[in-house]
Backbone and ligand atoms as CSV (ligand in chain L), in Angstrom:
chain,resi,resn,atom,element,x,y,z
A,1,UNK,N,N,107.965,96.815,113.973
A,1,UNK,CA,C,106.893,96.893,113.048
A,1,UNK,C,C,106.721,98.485,112.670
A,2,UNK,N,N,106.856,98.734,111.366
A,2,UNK,CA,C,106.841,100.177,110.992
A,2,UNK,C,C,105.412,100.770,111.199
A,3,UNK,N,N,105.406,102.067,111.543
A,3,UNK,CA,C,104.234,102.832,111.562
A,3,UNK,C,C,104.348,104.038,110.642
A,4,UNK,N,N,103.304,104.744,110.463
A,4,UNK,CA,C,103.427,105.925,109.504
A,4,UNK,C,C,104.454,106.977,110.065
A,5,UNK,N,N,104.738,106.912,111.372
A,5,UNK,CA,C,105.718,107.888,111.869
A,5,UNK,C,C,107.152,107.557,111.441
A,6,UNK,N,N,107.368,106.403,110.990
A,6,UNK,CA,C,108.736,106.028,110.437
A,6,UNK,C,C,108.968,106.449,109.039
A,7,UNK,N,N,107.908,106.937,108.368
A,7,UNK,CA,C,108.076,107.542,106.999
A,7,UNK,C,C,108.536,108.960,107.222
A,8,UNK,N,N,109.580,109.355,106.533
A,8,UNK,CA,C,110.126,110.698,106.820
A,8,UNK,C,C,110.491,111.472,105.591
A,9,UNK,N,N,110.233,112.696,105.536
A,9,UNK,CA,C,110.765,113.629,104.406
A,9,UNK,C,C,112.227,113.916,104.799
A,10,UNK,N,N,113.110,113.853,103.839
A,10,UNK,CA,C,114.529,114.194,104.015
A,10,UNK,C,C,114.819,115.345,103.087
A,11,UNK,N,N,115.350,116.408,103.645
A,11,UNK,CA,C,115.737,117.533,102.759
A,11,UNK,C,C,117.139,117.286,102.257
A,12,UNK,N,N,117.256,117.389,100.955
A,12,UNK,CA,C,118.570,117.096,100.291
A,12,UNK,C,C,119.309,118.338,100.104
A,13,UNK,N,N,120.616,118.192,99.946
A,13,UNK,CA,C,121.467,119.459,99.689
A,13,UNK,C,C,121.016,120.121,98.391
A,14,UNK,N,N,121.052,121.442,98.350
A,14,UNK,CA,C,120.821,122.097,97.089
A,14,UNK,C,C,121.807,123.266,96.902
A,15,UNK,N,N,122.317,123.333,95.749
A,15,UNK,CA,C,123.206,124.396,95.342
A,15,UNK,C,C,122.489,125.236,94.343
A,16,UNK,N,N,121.910,126.371,94.837
A,16,UNK,CA,C,121.166,127.290,93.948
A,16,UNK,C,C,122.197,128.141,93.141
A,17,UNK,N,N,122.001,128.176,91.833
A,17,UNK,CA,C,122.955,128.834,91.000
A,17,UNK,C,C,122.256,129.374,89.782
A,18,UNK,N,N,122.729,130.601,89.377
A,18,UNK,CA,C,122.115,131.227,88.224
A,18,UNK,C,C,122.221,130.329,87.017
A,19,UNK,N,N,123.157,129.469,86.978
A,19,UNK,CA,C,123.296,128.524,85.741
A,19,UNK,C,C,122.395,127.361,85.857
A,20,UNK,N,N,121.664,127.261,86.985
A,20,UNK,CA,C,120.844,126.077,87.220
A,20,UNK,C,C,121.175,125.435,88.534
A,21,UNK,N,N,120.247,124.804,89.188
A,21,UNK,CA,C,120.392,124.324,90.464
A,21,UNK,C,C,120.894,122.835,90.501
A,22,UNK,N,N,121.534,122.457,91.603
A,22,UNK,CA,C,122.088,121.114,91.661
A,22,UNK,C,C,121.677,120.531,93.046
A,23,UNK,N,N,121.249,119.268,93.043
A,23,UNK,CA,C,121.032,118.538,94.306
A,23,UNK,C,C,121.589,117.189,94.145
A,24,UNK,N,N,121.881,116.506,95.319
A,24,UNK,CA,C,122.434,115.166,95.181
A,24,UNK,C,C,121.913,114.355,96.418
A,25,UNK,N,N,122.113,113.038,96.213
A,25,UNK,CA,C,121.674,112.137,97.294
A,25,UNK,C,C,122.702,110.976,97.456
A,26,UNK,N,N,123.024,110.596,98.731
A,26,UNK,CA,C,123.995,109.618,98.991
A,26,UNK,C,C,123.459,108.441,99.752
A,27,UNK,N,N,123.803,107.297,99.406
A,27,UNK,CA,C,123.342,106.097,100.197
A,27,UNK,C,C,124.043,106.069,101.574
A,28,UNK,N,N,123.338,105.555,102.504
A,28,UNK,CA,C,123.875,105.501,103.894
A,28,UNK,C,C,124.101,106.870,104.565
A,29,UNK,N,N,123.569,107.886,103.834
A,29,UNK,CA,C,123.596,109.174,104.323
A,29,UNK,C,C,122.095,109.800,104.306
A,30,UNK,N,N,121.799,110.460,103.226
A,30,UNK,CA,C,120.398,110.935,103.063
A,30,UNK,C,C,119.463,109.734,102.895
A,31,UNK,N,N,119.919,108.719,102.195
A,31,UNK,CA,C,119.155,107.467,102.010
A,31,UNK,C,C,119.713,106.470,103.040
A,32,UNK,N,N,118.919,106.070,104.011
A,32,UNK,CA,C,119.381,105.277,105.140
A,32,UNK,C,C,119.555,103.805,104.840
A,33,UNK,N,N,119.935,103.356,103.617
A,33,UNK,CA,C,120.143,102.017,103.291
A,33,UNK,C,C,121.037,101.927,102.061
A,34,UNK,N,N,121.529,100.733,101.823
A,34,UNK,CA,C,122.318,100.409,100.559
A,34,UNK,C,C,121.365,100.333,99.482
A,35,UNK,N,N,121.677,101.078,98.361
A,35,UNK,CA,C,120.724,101.044,97.218
A,35,UNK,C,C,120.980,99.788,96.318
A,36,UNK,N,N,119.979,98.948,96.148
A,36,UNK,CA,C,120.128,97.805,95.307
A,36,UNK,C,C,119.380,98.007,93.998
A,37,UNK,N,N,118.584,99.046,93.871
A,37,UNK,CA,C,117.728,99.184,92.675
A,37,UNK,C,C,117.263,100.627,92.593
A,38,UNK,N,N,117.211,101.082,91.283
A,38,UNK,CA,C,116.676,102.360,91.061
A,38,UNK,C,C,115.685,102.247,89.904
A,39,UNK,N,N,114.481,102.818,90.016
A,39,UNK,CA,C,113.536,102.851,88.921
A,39,UNK,C,C,112.811,104.143,88.915
A,40,UNK,N,N,112.071,104.370,87.864
A,40,UNK,CA,C,111.412,105.704,87.710
A,40,UNK,C,C,110.042,105.452,87.058
A,41,UNK,N,N,109.195,106.410,87.382
A,41,UNK,CA,C,107.814,106.410,86.887
A,41,UNK,C,C,107.598,107.708,86.166
A,42,UNK,N,N,107.068,107.658,85.019
A,42,UNK,CA,C,106.882,108.845,84.099
A,42,UNK,C,C,105.704,108.629,83.229
A,43,UNK,N,N,105.316,109.748,82.549
A,43,UNK,CA,C,104.191,109.638,81.598
A,43,UNK,C,C,102.982,109.086,82.232
A,44,UNK,N,N,102.684,109.526,83.547
A,44,UNK,CA,C,101.460,109.002,84.175
A,44,UNK,C,C,100.252,109.800,83.708
A,45,UNK,N,N,99.257,109.159,83.151
A,45,UNK,CA,C,98.124,109.938,82.663
A,45,UNK,C,C,97.349,110.502,83.802
A,46,UNK,N,N,96.706,111.631,83.643
A,46,UNK,CA,C,95.905,112.285,84.703
A,46,UNK,C,C,94.982,111.394,85.278
A,47,UNK,N,N,94.893,111.438,86.649
A,47,UNK,CA,C,93.878,110.661,87.405
A,47,UNK,C,C,94.416,109.242,87.752
A,48,UNK,N,N,95.536,108.844,87.172
A,48,UNK,CA,C,96.000,107.471,87.553
A,48,UNK,C,C,96.693,107.483,88.977
A,49,UNK,N,N,96.723,106.292,89.512
A,49,UNK,CA,C,97.572,106.132,90.754
A,49,UNK,C,C,98.482,104.891,90.573
A,50,UNK,N,N,99.582,104.945,91.322
A,50,UNK,CA,C,100.528,103.867,91.300
A,50,UNK,C,C,100.710,103.378,92.718
A,51,UNK,N,N,101.457,102.258,92.778
A,51,UNK,CA,C,101.590,101.668,94.153
A,51,UNK,C,C,100.458,100.880,94.473
A,52,UNK,N,N,99.877,101.084,95.658
A,52,UNK,CA,C,98.695,100.329,96.089
A,52,UNK,C,C,99.199,98.962,96.435
A,53,UNK,N,N,100.264,98.874,97.310
A,53,UNK,CA,C,100.892,97.646,97.819
A,53,UNK,C,C,101.760,97.984,98.952
A,54,UNK,N,N,102.195,96.910,99.608
A,54,UNK,CA,C,103.278,96.999,100.621
A,54,UNK,C,C,104.441,96.106,100.264
A,55,UNK,N,N,105.618,96.425,100.740
A,55,UNK,CA,C,106.775,95.551,100.625
A,55,UNK,C,C,107.020,94.925,101.940
A,56,UNK,N,N,107.397,93.606,101.866
A,56,UNK,CA,C,107.741,92.900,103.203
A,56,UNK,C,C,109.068,93.409,103.669
A,57,UNK,N,N,110.077,93.547,102.784
A,57,UNK,CA,C,111.391,93.920,103.233
A,57,UNK,C,C,111.993,95.118,102.508
A,58,UNK,N,N,111.516,95.472,101.417
A,58,UNK,CA,C,112.098,96.538,100.530
A,58,UNK,C,C,111.807,97.887,101.243
A,59,UNK,N,N,112.871,98.665,101.455
A,59,UNK,CA,C,112.727,100.093,101.911
A,59,UNK,C,C,112.845,100.916,100.713
A,60,UNK,N,N,112.280,102.080,100.693
A,60,UNK,CA,C,112.453,102.928,99.496
A,60,UNK,C,C,112.565,104.353,99.840
A,61,UNK,N,N,113.080,105.092,98.846
A,61,UNK,CA,C,113.291,106.531,98.913
A,61,UNK,C,C,112.864,107.145,97.654
A,62,UNK,N,N,111.941,108.076,97.717
A,62,UNK,CA,C,111.215,108.534,96.584
A,62,UNK,C,C,111.427,110.063,96.410
A,63,UNK,N,N,111.816,110.459,95.180
A,63,UNK,CA,C,112.003,111.826,94.920
A,63,UNK,C,C,111.184,112.273,93.722
A,64,UNK,N,N,110.496,113.411,93.757
A,64,UNK,CA,C,109.760,113.983,92.617
A,64,UNK,C,C,110.814,114.848,91.899
A,65,UNK,N,N,111.430,114.188,90.903
A,65,UNK,CA,C,112.465,114.931,90.152
A,65,UNK,C,C,111.861,116.096,89.375
A,66,UNK,N,N,110.623,115.894,88.881
A,66,UNK,CA,C,109.941,117.099,88.396
A,66,UNK,C,C,108.472,116.858,88.645
A,67,UNK,N,N,107.745,117.983,88.620
A,67,UNK,CA,C,106.312,117.906,88.861
A,67,UNK,C,C,105.991,117.611,90.340
A,68,UNK,N,N,104.823,117.100,90.602
A,68,UNK,CA,C,104.418,116.830,91.939
A,68,UNK,C,C,103.470,115.626,92.027
A,69,UNK,N,N,103.410,114.985,93.131
A,69,UNK,CA,C,102.433,113.938,93.410
A,69,UNK,C,C,102.366,113.678,94.896
A,70,UNK,N,N,101.276,112.952,95.298
A,70,UNK,CA,C,101.146,112.581,96.659
A,70,UNK,C,C,101.612,111.147,96.946
A,71,UNK,N,N,102.162,110.907,98.045
A,71,UNK,CA,C,102.497,109.524,98.470
A,71,UNK,C,C,101.717,109.313,99.806
A,72,UNK,N,N,100.809,108.339,99.749
A,72,UNK,CA,C,100.006,108.090,100.946
A,72,UNK,C,C,100.537,106.835,101.565
A,73,UNK,N,N,100.967,106.915,102.884
A,73,UNK,CA,C,101.446,105.740,103.583
A,73,UNK,C,C,100.457,105.354,104.670
A,74,UNK,N,N,100.283,104.074,104.892
A,74,UNK,CA,C,99.247,103.542,105.764
A,74,UNK,C,C,99.847,102.350,106.502
A,75,UNK,N,N,99.685,102.399,107.875
A,75,UNK,CA,C,100.185,101.231,108.683
A,75,UNK,C,C,99.075,100.320,109.096
A,76,UNK,N,N,97.922,100.444,108.517
A,76,UNK,CA,C,96.825,99.546,108.920
A,76,UNK,C,C,95.921,100.239,109.933
A,77,UNK,N,N,96.435,101.249,110.624
A,77,UNK,CA,C,95.725,102.028,111.668
A,77,UNK,C,C,95.478,103.489,111.217
A,78,UNK,N,N,96.554,103.997,110.648
A,78,UNK,CA,C,96.486,105.380,110.288
A,78,UNK,C,C,97.126,105.637,108.925
A,79,UNK,N,N,96.705,106.715,108.261
A,79,UNK,CA,C,97.301,107.076,107.049
A,79,UNK,C,C,97.924,108.504,107.089
A,80,UNK,N,N,98.885,108.767,106.282
A,80,UNK,CA,C,99.540,110.076,106.184
A,80,UNK,C,C,99.830,110.311,104.671
A,81,UNK,N,N,99.538,111.577,104.287
A,81,UNK,CA,C,99.866,111.920,102.953
A,81,UNK,C,C,101.053,112.853,102.858
A,82,UNK,N,N,101.954,112.574,102.100
A,82,UNK,CA,C,103.195,113.420,101.810
A,82,UNK,C,C,103.069,113.964,100.426
A,83,UNK,N,N,103.090,115.312,100.322
A,83,UNK,CA,C,103.158,115.907,98.998
A,83,UNK,C,C,104.637,116.097,98.575
A,84,UNK,N,N,104.998,115.517,97.500
A,84,UNK,CA,C,106.359,115.748,96.932
A,84,UNK,C,C,106.236,116.615,95.800
A,85,UNK,N,N,106.827,117.876,95.913
A,85,UNK,CA,C,106.645,118.860,94.875
A,85,UNK,C,C,107.980,119.653,94.648
A,86,UNK,N,N,109.075,119.163,95.184
A,86,UNK,CA,C,110.393,119.857,95.041
A,86,UNK,C,C,111.388,118.775,94.785
A,87,UNK,N,N,112.332,119.064,93.869
A,87,UNK,CA,C,113.338,118.048,93.566
A,87,UNK,C,C,114.405,117.908,94.660
A,88,UNK,N,N,114.363,118.688,95.698
A,88,UNK,CA,C,115.321,118.530,96.766
A,88,UNK,C,C,114.753,118.058,98.037
A,89,UNK,N,N,113.560,117.356,97.952
A,89,UNK,CA,C,113.028,116.598,99.067
A,89,UNK,C,C,112.874,115.116,98.625
A,90,UNK,N,N,113.204,114.266,99.578
A,90,UNK,CA,C,113.009,112.778,99.334
A,90,UNK,C,C,112.117,112.293,100.404
A,91,UNK,N,N,111.435,111.256,100.150
A,91,UNK,CA,C,110.601,110.585,101.206
A,91,UNK,C,C,111.121,109.184,101.448
A,92,UNK,N,N,111.544,108.923,102.658
A,92,UNK,CA,C,111.980,107.569,103.112
A,92,UNK,C,C,110.720,106.773,103.502
A,93,UNK,N,N,110.545,105.618,102.937
A,93,UNK,CA,C,109.361,104.736,103.290
A,93,UNK,C,C,109.935,103.393,103.767
A,94,UNK,N,N,109.808,103.059,105.045
A,94,UNK,CA,C,110.325,101.833,105.552
A,94,UNK,C,C,109.480,100.646,104.992
A,95,UNK,N,N,110.014,99.387,105.121
A,95,UNK,CA,C,109.253,98.251,104.729
A,95,UNK,C,C,108.026,98.165,105.616
A,96,UNK,N,N,106.990,97.457,105.130
A,96,UNK,CA,C,105.895,97.112,106.013
A,96,UNK,C,C,104.776,98.169,106.093
A,97,UNK,N,N,104.855,99.120,105.189
A,97,UNK,CA,C,103.757,100.131,105.063
A,97,UNK,C,C,103.038,99.971,103.759
A,98,UNK,N,N,101.738,100.034,103.741
A,98,UNK,CA,C,101.035,100.186,102.458
A,98,UNK,C,C,101.255,101.542,101.886
A,99,UNK,N,N,101.528,101.603,100.598
A,99,UNK,CA,C,101.641,102.907,100.083
A,99,UNK,C,C,101.120,103.073,98.648
A,100,UNK,N,N,100.654,104.268,98.415
A,100,UNK,CA,C,99.998,104.591,97.132
A,100,UNK,C,C,100.560,105.941,96.632
A,101,UNK,N,N,100.682,106.096,95.313
A,101,UNK,CA,C,101.070,107.359,94.722
A,101,UNK,C,C,99.956,107.869,93.837
A,102,UNK,N,N,99.605,109.172,94.029
A,102,UNK,CA,C,98.454,109.669,93.263
A,102,UNK,C,C,98.531,111.163,93.040
A,103,UNK,N,N,97.592,111.708,92.318
A,103,UNK,CA,C,97.557,113.122,92.006
A,103,UNK,C,C,98.802,113.559,91.305
A,104,UNK,N,N,99.289,112.812,90.371
A,104,UNK,CA,C,100.452,113.205,89.532
A,104,UNK,C,C,100.123,114.433,88.735
A,105,UNK,N,N,101.032,115.408,88.720
A,105,UNK,CA,C,100.901,116.573,87.884
A,105,UNK,C,C,101.383,116.193,86.437
A,106,UNK,N,N,101.036,117.000,85.507
A,106,UNK,CA,C,101.564,116.742,84.109
A,106,UNK,C,C,103.076,116.818,84.136
A,107,UNK,N,N,103.668,115.853,83.385
A,107,UNK,CA,C,105.081,115.782,83.271
A,107,UNK,C,C,105.824,115.424,84.603
A,108,UNK,N,N,105.172,114.826,85.542
A,108,UNK,CA,C,105.820,114.497,86.797
A,108,UNK,C,C,106.703,113.297,86.537
A,109,UNK,N,N,107.763,113.225,87.335
A,109,UNK,CA,C,108.761,112.240,87.140
A,109,UNK,C,C,109.247,111.778,88.559
A,110,UNK,N,N,108.916,110.507,88.901
A,110,UNK,CA,C,109.217,109.958,90.231
A,110,UNK,C,C,110.438,109.119,90.104
A,111,UNK,N,N,111.424,109.354,90.910
A,111,UNK,CA,C,112.669,108.522,90.944
A,111,UNK,C,C,112.616,107.778,92.245
A,112,UNK,N,N,112.812,106.424,92.243
A,112,UNK,CA,C,112.686,105.626,93.413
A,112,UNK,C,C,113.879,104.695,93.549
A,113,UNK,N,N,114.429,104.737,94.786
A,113,UNK,CA,C,115.538,103.862,95.133
A,113,UNK,C,C,115.013,102.801,96.112
A,114,UNK,N,N,115.471,101.604,95.898
A,114,UNK,CA,C,115.022,100.492,96.767
A,114,UNK,C,C,116.196,99.809,97.445
A,115,UNK,N,N,115.940,99.158,98.485
A,115,UNK,CA,C,117.008,98.483,99.271
A,115,UNK,C,C,117.103,97.011,98.848
A,116,UNK,N,N,116.278,96.585,97.917
A,116,UNK,CA,C,116.407,95.189,97.451
A,116,UNK,C,C,116.142,95.185,95.930
A,117,UNK,N,N,116.541,94.142,95.286
A,117,UNK,CA,C,116.295,93.918,93.876
A,117,UNK,C,C,114.801,93.590,93.700
A,118,UNK,N,N,114.265,93.762,92.582
A,118,UNK,CA,C,112.884,93.436,92.316
A,118,UNK,C,C,112.602,91.987,92.573
A,119,UNK,N,N,111.533,91.794,93.436
A,119,UNK,CA,C,111.139,90.403,93.721
A,119,UNK,C,C,109.644,90.459,93.984
A,120,UNK,N,N,108.855,89.833,93.092
A,120,UNK,CA,C,107.394,89.893,93.260
A,120,UNK,C,C,106.943,89.346,94.622
A,121,UNK,N,N,107.731,88.339,95.105
A,121,UNK,CA,C,107.358,87.740,96.406
A,121,UNK,C,C,107.413,88.673,97.610
A,122,UNK,N,N,108.126,89.801,97.370
A,122,UNK,CA,C,108.220,90.790,98.469
A,122,UNK,C,C,107.010,91.655,98.522
A,123,UNK,N,N,106.126,91.629,97.537
A,123,UNK,CA,C,104.949,92.470,97.558
A,123,UNK,C,C,103.797,91.843,98.291
A,124,UNK,N,N,103.020,92.704,99.020
A,124,UNK,CA,C,101.669,92.351,99.445
A,124,UNK,C,C,100.726,93.177,98.671
A,125,UNK,N,N,99.846,92.637,97.845
A,125,UNK,CA,C,99.155,93.380,96.851
A,125,UNK,C,C,97.606,93.517,97.254
A,126,UNK,N,N,97.264,92.838,98.363
A,126,UNK,CA,C,95.864,92.896,98.754
A,126,UNK,C,C,95.707,93.554,100.116
A,127,UNK,N,N,94.907,94.612,100.170
A,127,UNK,CA,C,94.924,95.374,101.433
A,127,UNK,C,C,94.451,94.565,102.570
A,128,UNK,N,N,93.420,93.678,102.355
A,128,UNK,CA,C,92.948,92.878,103.458
A,128,UNK,C,C,94.098,91.937,104.077
A,129,UNK,N,N,94.906,91.386,103.123
A,129,UNK,CA,C,95.989,90.538,103.567
A,129,UNK,C,C,97.016,91.433,104.357
A,130,UNK,N,N,97.204,92.656,103.820
A,130,UNK,CA,C,98.159,93.585,104.519
A,130,UNK,C,C,97.672,93.838,105.952
A,131,UNK,N,N,96.356,94.170,106.126
A,131,UNK,CA,C,95.822,94.413,107.462
A,131,UNK,C,C,96.028,93.201,108.397
A,132,UNK,N,N,95.763,92.068,107.833
A,132,UNK,CA,C,95.930,90.870,108.731
A,132,UNK,C,C,97.386,90.604,109.108
A,133,UNK,N,N,98.313,90.739,108.112
A,133,UNK,CA,C,99.756,90.589,108.410
A,133,UNK,C,C,100.160,91.544,109.506
A,134,UNK,N,N,99.658,92.811,109.348
A,134,UNK,CA,C,100.001,93.892,110.351
A,134,UNK,C,C,99.430,93.508,111.732
A,135,UNK,N,N,98.138,93.071,111.754
A,135,UNK,CA,C,97.522,92.711,113.009
A,135,UNK,C,C,98.350,91.570,113.685
A,136,UNK,N,N,98.808,90.651,112.872
A,136,UNK,CA,C,99.526,89.519,113.394
A,136,UNK,C,C,101.009,89.743,113.598
A,137,UNK,N,N,101.403,90.977,113.402
A,137,UNK,CA,C,102.817,91.415,113.616
A,137,UNK,C,C,103.787,90.689,112.659
A,138,UNK,N,N,103.254,90.360,111.503
A,138,UNK,CA,C,104.141,89.602,110.545
A,138,UNK,C,C,104.772,90.468,109.487
A,139,UNK,N,N,104.454,91.737,109.428
A,139,UNK,CA,C,104.996,92.618,108.422
A,139,UNK,C,C,105.272,93.981,109.102
L,1,LIG,P1,P,104.733,97.821,90.483
L,1,LIG,O1,O,105.704,97.834,91.536
L,1,LIG,O2,O,103.417,97.047,90.726
L,1,LIG,O3,O,104.312,99.347,90.084
L,1,LIG,P2,P,103.695,100.472,90.978
L,1,LIG,O4,O,103.968,100.109,92.428
L,1,LIG,O5,O,104.423,101.701,90.608
L,1,LIG,O6,O,102.247,100.588,90.681
L,1,LIG,O7,O,105.402,97.343,89.125
L,1,LIG,C1,C,104.688,97.327,87.878
L,1,LIG,C2,C,105.381,96.249,87.051
L,1,LIG,O8,O,106.782,96.568,86.733
L,1,LIG,C3,C,105.391,94.894,87.739
L,1,LIG,O9,O,104.613,93.989,87.037
L,1,LIG,C4,C,106.839,94.424,87.694
L,1,LIG,C5,C,107.599,95.509,87.044
L,1,LIG,N1,N,108.789,95.924,87.872
L,1,LIG,C6,C,110.016,95.382,87.692
L,1,LIG,O10,O,110.177,94.482,86.819
L,1,LIG,N2,N,111.105,95.841,88.379
L,1,LIG,C7,C,110.876,96.838,89.307
L,1,LIG,O11,O,111.925,97.313,89.949
L,1,LIG,C8,C,109.607,97.412,89.536
L,1,LIG,C9,C,109.401,98.465,90.543
L,1,LIG,C10,C,108.581,96.931,88.788
């Protein structure tokens, strides 16, 4: 059963260059799973938040390609906030954690990799249900 200590910041390679910087990410290396899906979040109006759910099986890896935002992870007991504000840091979030994204800066751009294809049945969208599943050791 995942706890907030299983969510980890991963520093990605960076090649600093006067012509512009370069970073990259590899599955089964920096990203500790096979990537089945990639999606992105952009044009987030000030004050909005995203997420606010848990996945039963999907693991994710989140990069702030530009701008900055907070990712709050919660295991039903404790919460932890990760600030993503550099394009060479990724955040690994295991399955079974509640997570929210908020405090998006202007023009922020979140790139997210998932270990499963999109499946609405994989979501837990109610916090009370999440707490109960966690208490019962089912997520
Ligand atoms: P959702 O995961 O609820 O967004 P967030 O967690 O960022 O607030 O997704 C919003 C909508 O987008 C949802 O109704 C389904 C759709 N969607 C897909 O079709 N495929 C995907 O990979 C994702 C992430 C979402």
